[in-house]
Backbone bond lengths (Angstrom), bond angles and torsions (degrees), N, CA, C in turn:
res aa  C-N    CA-C-N  psi(-1)  N-CA   C-N-CA  omega(-1)  CA-C   N-CA-C  phi
1 M - - - 1.446 - - 1.490 112.82 -
2 K 1.366 114.96 -33.99 1.433 119.04 -179.61 1.475 112.28 -64.00
3 K 1.326 120.73 -35.96 1.440 125.26 177.73 1.519 110.78 -63.57
4 L 1.355 121.04 -40.16 1.393 125.20 178.29 1.492 112.67 -65.88
5 A 1.373 118.17 -32.12 1.433 122.28 179.57 1.470 109.25 -72.21
6 T 1.323 119.67 -37.86 1.447 122.78 178.85 1.525 110.39 -67.30
7 F 1.305 116.02 -38.43 1.484 119.29 -178.93 1.556 108.47 -59.59
8 A 1.310 118.72 -44.04 1.452 122.95 -176.83 1.500 110.24 -63.93
9 A 1.324 115.63 -36.27 1.433 119.40 -179.24 1.508 116.06 -63.85
10 V 1.322 113.36 -29.51 1.465 120.97 175.95 1.502 108.67 -59.61
11 T 1.318 116.17 -36.83 1.439 122.07 -175.08 1.531 107.99 -55.13
12 A 1.320 123.16 -55.29 1.353 119.89 176.33 1.406 114.91 -55.37
13 A 1.012 53.90 39.02 1.287 65.13 159.46 1.234 157.38 110.58
14 F 1.585 115.94 -24.19 1.426 102.48 -179.60 1.530 107.29 153.47
15 V 1.398 114.55 107.95 1.457 115.69 -159.93 1.597 110.69 -126.98
16 G 1.375 116.35 155.67 1.447 122.31 170.68 1.494 112.66 97.39
17 A 1.286 122.39 172.28 1.395 127.95 179.72 1.451 116.37 -102.93
18 Q 1.259 120.92 136.15 1.456 125.51 -179.73 1.570 110.35 -153.04
19 I 1.210 118.37 145.75 1.476 124.04 176.90 1.473 109.48 -69.86
20 A 1.347 115.56 129.17 1.435 121.09 -178.20 1.517 113.38 -102.18
21 S 1.336 114.36 152.55 1.476 117.14 172.98 1.557 106.85 -90.43
22 A 1.260 114.53 -171.85 1.515 121.74 -167.53 1.569 105.72 -83.75
23 A 1.296 120.32 65.56 1.489 121.36 175.98 1.524 107.08 -73.17
24 T 1.378 112.91 154.34 1.467 119.89 178.77 1.441 109.17 -125.44
25 F 1.368 119.36 145.29 1.449 125.57 -177.87 1.492 107.45 -133.28
26 A 1.380 114.32 144.33 1.449 121.39 -178.77 1.510 108.25 -151.34
27 P 1.306 118.50 154.17 1.394 125.50 -13.47 1.554 112.94 -70.66
28 A 1.318 115.85 152.49 1.468 117.65 -177.81 1.524 107.15 -125.25
29 P 1.296 115.35 136.31 1.476 131.52 -12.64 1.541 109.89 -77.64
30 S 1.347 115.78 152.19 1.478 122.07 177.55 1.465 111.19 -160.66
31 G 1.239 118.22 157.60 1.503 123.70 175.73 1.546 108.74 133.32
32 P 1.259 115.74 172.95 1.523 123.78 7.57 1.433 109.19 -78.39
33 H 1.351 114.90 144.70 1.483 122.43 168.65 1.490 103.97 -102.69
34 V 1.364 118.47 114.47 1.399 124.93 -173.37 1.518 112.01 -98.35
35 F 1.370 115.57 127.42 1.445 120.88 176.64 1.516 105.96 -123.60
36 Q 1.393 112.57 140.14 1.469 116.82 -174.39 1.488 109.19 -148.52
37 G 1.382 116.73 143.47 1.449 121.53 172.93 1.503 111.90 -178.44
38 S 1.359 111.87 174.53 1.442 121.65 -177.86 1.514 108.50 -78.00
39 V 1.293 118.68 132.39 1.435 124.37 176.68 1.525 110.87 -134.15
40 Q 1.344 114.59 151.45 1.476 122.94 171.65 1.534 104.29 -94.45
41 V 1.342 116.49 120.29 1.438 124.96 176.90 1.537 107.41 -107.65
42 K 1.482 114.59 120.89 1.451 116.48 -177.86 1.528 108.46 -127.55
43 K 1.347 109.24 143.32 1.539 117.60 178.99 1.506 107.44 -162.39
44 D 1.294 113.34 126.04 1.465 120.99 176.69 1.532 113.45 53.91
45 G 1.330 117.59 43.11 1.451 119.84 175.74 1.544 114.47 86.18
46 L 1.319 116.37 -7.33 1.477 118.68 -179.90 1.513 107.33 -104.09
47 T 1.382 112.47 141.90 1.475 121.37 -178.96 1.488 107.95 -123.29
48 Y 1.243 118.09 133.76 1.501 124.68 177.37 1.527 109.86 -130.04
49 T 1.333 117.31 137.52 1.434 120.58 174.08 1.555 106.22 -101.35
50 C 1.287 114.46 117.04 1.416 123.99 -174.00 1.533 111.29 -129.18
51 T 1.336 116.53 168.41 1.479 120.72 170.39 1.491 108.00 -104.32
52 L 1.292 116.53 122.02 1.486 122.32 -177.78 1.533 104.74 -101.80
53 T 1.345 117.20 134.26 1.449 125.78 175.27 1.463 106.12 -122.04
54 V 1.344 117.14 124.62 1.463 123.92 176.18 1.558 107.62 -117.92
55 N 1.293 114.99 125.62 1.491 124.40 177.52 1.532 106.91 -102.44
56 A 1.334 120.14 107.34 1.495 122.84 177.42 1.503 109.56 -101.81
57 N 1.298 113.41 138.71 1.441 122.78 177.44 1.558 109.66 -125.00
58 V 1.293 114.50 127.29 1.476 119.50 173.27 1.511 104.95 -92.34
59 T 1.394 112.57 117.24 1.467 119.89 -177.23 1.498 111.97 -93.76
60 S 1.347 114.49 -30.49 1.488 122.22 -179.25 1.522 106.61 -154.34
61 S 1.303 117.85 176.81 1.461 118.98 177.41 1.480 110.26 -72.80
62 S 1.290 121.89 -7.43 1.468 121.10 178.07 1.570 112.01 -123.19
63 T 1.333 117.02 6.55 1.473 119.54 -174.18 1.521 109.96 -138.02
64 A 1.320 119.63 128.17 1.369 124.48 172.36 1.590 112.81 -139.00
65 T 1.346 119.71 137.54 1.482 122.35 -176.02 1.456 107.54 -119.82
66 A 1.404 110.95 168.60 1.502 114.41 -176.98 1.582 103.73 -149.81
67 T 1.360 113.43 144.13 1.440 119.72 163.48 1.511 106.96 -119.31
68 A 1.326 119.15 164.52 1.440 120.83 -176.49 1.489 109.85 -146.95
69 S 1.367 114.31 161.29 1.520 119.57 173.87 1.505 105.21 -155.32
70 L 1.373 111.32 153.36 1.483 122.65 174.59 1.487 110.09 -110.01
71 S 1.316 117.64 143.24 1.471 120.16 176.36 1.584 105.34 -146.79
72 G 1.261 112.46 175.93 1.522 120.08 -177.96 1.495 111.59 119.56
73 G 1.290 114.95 -158.55 1.468 119.80 -174.73 1.521 110.96 -70.23
74 F 1.344 114.70 167.48 1.362 122.37 -179.89 1.574 113.52 -53.40
75 P 1.338 115.96 133.21 1.400 134.01 2.69 1.549 114.35 -105.25
76 C 1.392 114.18 27.87 1.501 116.37 -170.23 1.512 113.53 -58.30
77 A 1.406 116.66 -41.16 1.475 115.90 -175.44 1.495 111.87 -73.93
78 L 1.369 117.30 -12.44 1.483 120.93 177.99 1.539 110.89 -87.59
79 I 1.272 119.82 -11.53 1.522 122.69 175.41 1.539 109.15 -77.12
80 S 1.280 117.09 112.56 1.386 119.94 -177.05 1.618 112.42 -87.99
81 V 1.296 112.55 133.64 1.444 116.79 172.93 1.497 106.62 -119.53
82 T 1.342 115.24 119.27 1.432 122.52 -172.80 1.544 114.16 -120.71
83 G 1.277 116.78 155.77 1.412 119.35 177.76 1.520 114.16 100.59
84 T 1.286 116.39 169.33 1.470 121.64 169.36 1.489 105.54 -118.60
85 G 1.407 116.01 122.27 1.374 118.68 -176.94 1.562 112.23 -94.22
86 N 1.267 114.09 167.10 1.491 122.07 173.37 1.468 110.67 -104.35
87 I 1.332 118.25 130.94 1.420 123.89 175.71 1.547 106.69 -91.45
88 T 1.355 113.51 120.53 1.477 118.42 -172.76 1.485 110.19 -135.24
89 H 1.293 116.98 164.74 1.493 122.85 170.29 1.530 103.98 -126.12
90 D 1.301 114.92 121.69 1.500 122.71 -177.60 1.498 118.71 -85.23
91 G 1.308 113.09 12.23 1.482 119.57 -175.12 1.505 112.48 98.18
92 T 1.320 115.93 -15.09 1.449 121.44 179.03 1.520 111.29 -132.45
93 D 1.329 119.29 -43.78 1.466 124.17 -173.33 1.542 112.36 -133.31
94 W 1.301 113.98 152.41 1.448 123.43 172.36 1.516 104.68 -81.40
95 G 1.391 120.48 151.17 1.430 121.48 175.35 1.533 110.58 -165.36
96 I 1.270 114.96 167.60 1.452 120.31 174.29 1.510 107.27 -121.08
97 S 1.334 117.01 128.00 1.485 122.70 178.82 1.510 108.88 -121.06
98 G 1.274 114.53 148.33 1.532 117.92 174.89 1.449 115.69 105.27
99 L 1.391 119.65 2.55 1.489 120.93 169.95 1.448 114.32 -95.55
100 T 1.321 117.59 154.16 1.422 122.14 177.70 1.577 107.13 -122.02
101 I 1.275 119.52 125.92 1.435 122.68 175.94 1.554 107.94 -109.62
102 D 1.291 114.83 129.32 1.391 122.74 -177.80 1.484 109.68 -119.07
103 P 1.398 120.49 99.30 1.490 123.82 176.99 1.516 107.96 -84.73
104 P 1.333 119.69 108.12 1.552 119.53 -177.30 1.478 115.09 -58.64
105 I 1.388 121.25 -25.85 1.406 119.07 -174.34 1.501 109.93 -88.83
106 S 1.346 118.80 -19.87 1.502 122.58 -174.64 1.547 109.56 -102.76
107 S 1.340 116.34 170.95 1.468 118.54 -179.00 1.529 108.54 -90.43
108 G 1.307 117.29 147.64 1.420 121.67 167.79 1.590 113.04 81.31
109 L 1.281 114.58 162.73 1.438 121.93 175.35 1.463 109.57 -104.42
110 C 1.346 117.50 153.27 1.436 123.29 175.96 1.532 106.14 -102.84
111 T 1.373 116.06 127.50 1.465 118.27 -173.06 1.539 108.71 -139.07
112 G 1.337 124.08 2.73 1.387 121.79 -174.26 1.513 115.88 -86.57
113 R 1.290 118.12 168.45 1.483 122.92 -177.81 1.528 108.38 -65.85
114 I 1.253 117.39 132.14 1.461 124.62 178.41 1.607 109.08 -101.96
115 K 1.276 114.01 113.18 1.527 117.34 -178.91 1.463 106.90 -84.02
116 F 1.353 116.41 151.31 1.358 126.85 178.02 1.529 112.60 -147.21
117 V 1.370 115.57 162.28 1.405 122.56 177.73 1.552 107.03 -104.70
118 W 1.313 118.02 121.35 1.403 123.13 179.62 1.573 109.98 -80.05
119 G 1.308 117.55 128.14 1.452 121.42 -173.79 1.433 114.07 -83.05
120 G 1.256 121.13 30.17 1.517 121.15 169.91 1.479 116.06 96.65
121 N 1.263 116.66 168.79 1.466 122.92 -174.93 1.516 111.87 -110.34
122 T 1.326 117.90 17.37 1.424 119.44 175.13 1.587 106.27 -140.58
123 G 1.358 113.11 158.07 1.480 118.21 -178.67 1.501 111.88 62.12
124 T 1.289 117.80 -155.05 1.496 120.99 -177.24 1.513 110.63 -70.17
125 R 1.267 116.08 123.12 1.461 117.65 -178.20 1.612 108.57 -81.13
126 T 1.345 113.72 149.80 1.438 116.46 -175.59 1.535 108.46 -141.90
127 I 1.290 117.72 155.94 1.469 125.26 170.73 1.502 104.96 -125.10
128 T 1.318 115.66 124.10 1.525 119.66 -176.02 1.580 104.89 -118.13
129 L 1.327 112.64 128.57 1.419 125.56 177.64 1.538 107.63 -110.02
130 S 1.290 118.12 135.11 1.440 116.96 -179.52 1.614 105.84 -146.91
131 T 1.285 114.66 147.04 1.444 125.75 179.75 1.466 110.86 -85.90
132 P 1.333 128.77 134.72 1.491 124.29 -4.38 1.508 113.51 -84.04
133 Y 1.313 119.47 0.53 1.488 121.51 -176.13 1.473 116.34 -51.85
134 S 1.289 118.13 -38.11 1.448 123.53 179.96 1.471 117.53 -91.24
135 N 1.334 117.05 3.06 1.462 121.60 -175.57 1.589 108.95 -55.43
136 S 1.327 113.40 141.36 1.516 119.15 171.22 1.460 108.99 -112.52
137 S 1.323 117.21 168.63 1.472 119.26 179.46 1.520 109.06 -88.73
138 A 1.345 115.82 162.18 1.477 117.60 -176.86 1.581 105.39 -133.68
139 T 1.282 112.50 148.91 1.419 120.65 178.59 1.536 112.92 -67.22
140 S 1.258 118.01 -27.30 1.507 126.31 171.14 1.522 110.70 -156.25
141 G 1.331 114.52 163.94 1.397 114.37 -177.29 1.551 117.00 73.08
142 N 1.308 119.79 -164.62 1.407 125.06 -179.55 1.571 112.45 -78.66
143 P 1.306 120.17 157.21 1.517 119.90 176.61 1.562 109.71 -64.68
144 C 1.272 114.44 157.33 1.444 117.45 173.87 1.495 109.84 -85.30
145 T 1.341 118.85 140.03 1.486 118.40 177.70 1.509 105.53 -127.87
146 L 1.403 111.27 149.94 1.439 120.38 178.98 1.453 104.92 -131.21
147 S 1.390 115.97 145.59 1.482 118.03 173.38 1.545 105.93 -150.66
148 G 1.270 115.83 136.92 1.419 124.96 -179.24 1.521 112.35 151.70
149 T 1.318 115.69 176.55 1.465 119.40 179.79 1.552 109.99 -123.05
150 L 1.294 116.81 125.58 1.459 123.36 172.29 1.519 110.07 -96.55
151 T 1.359 116.09 134.94 1.360 121.04 177.40 1.586 109.00 -112.81
152 N 1.282 114.20 154.36 1.484 122.02 176.44 1.540 110.60 -61.27
153 T 1.260 117.16 124.25 1.530 117.39 179.09 1.565 107.87 -116.97
154 S 1.322 118.78 -14.84 1.466 118.82 179.73 1.512 108.00 -161.35
155 P 1.285 124.67 139.76 1.493 120.69 -16.13 1.528 109.39 -73.92
156 V 1.389 111.45 160.92 1.484 117.02 178.37 1.492 105.36 -122.10
157 P 1.357 120.68 126.02 1.481 120.33 -3.08 1.505 109.87 -80.70
158 N 1.309 117.02 159.40 1.362 125.73 -178.51 1.517 112.45 -93.86
159 T 1.301 120.64 133.82 1.492 121.58 -174.97 1.501 112.86 -117.68
160 V 1.424 115.41 11.96 1.462 117.42 178.43 1.551 110.11 -66.72
161 T 1.295 114.22 140.99 1.495 121.56 174.29 1.530 109.95 -124.33
162 M 1.313 115.95 142.35 1.447 121.39 173.99 1.481 106.90 -128.84
163 T 1.295 116.84 126.81 1.451 120.66 -176.36 1.599 109.03 -128.36
164 P 1.325 119.56 128.27 1.414 120.72 -175.10 1.556 109.57 -70.64
């Protein structure tokens, strides 16, 4: 069960290390900026519908971090997401690196960068995960995949901006 919990955590978003370009974040410092939504979490042929919560913190105008958790029906709450990830832009895509997802029912941990689409710098902010775009790498078995849209739940209205 512990492995399933970690797998879900990777969903929030966004795992692994990658070189970032000069992204900017504002206002700095600020947070937590909470994003939440229903996601499909897939690993090794198993699919779970869970609620993913991502807490993003802007630590400076050039640095933002994120933690994540999965909740919902069995086995979502058992999927651990550990670590504090870095939100980066690699010159092409936004992503979260540095989270580990451990799905207890599947083999291996998910630790790769999770790419996402940022829902803009005006109005309701969103984070969209889509398969295979958001796939992360796994230590064994198939990659972890996440799909769904997270919307800003706190603070409302949210004024965080992310610019590549």
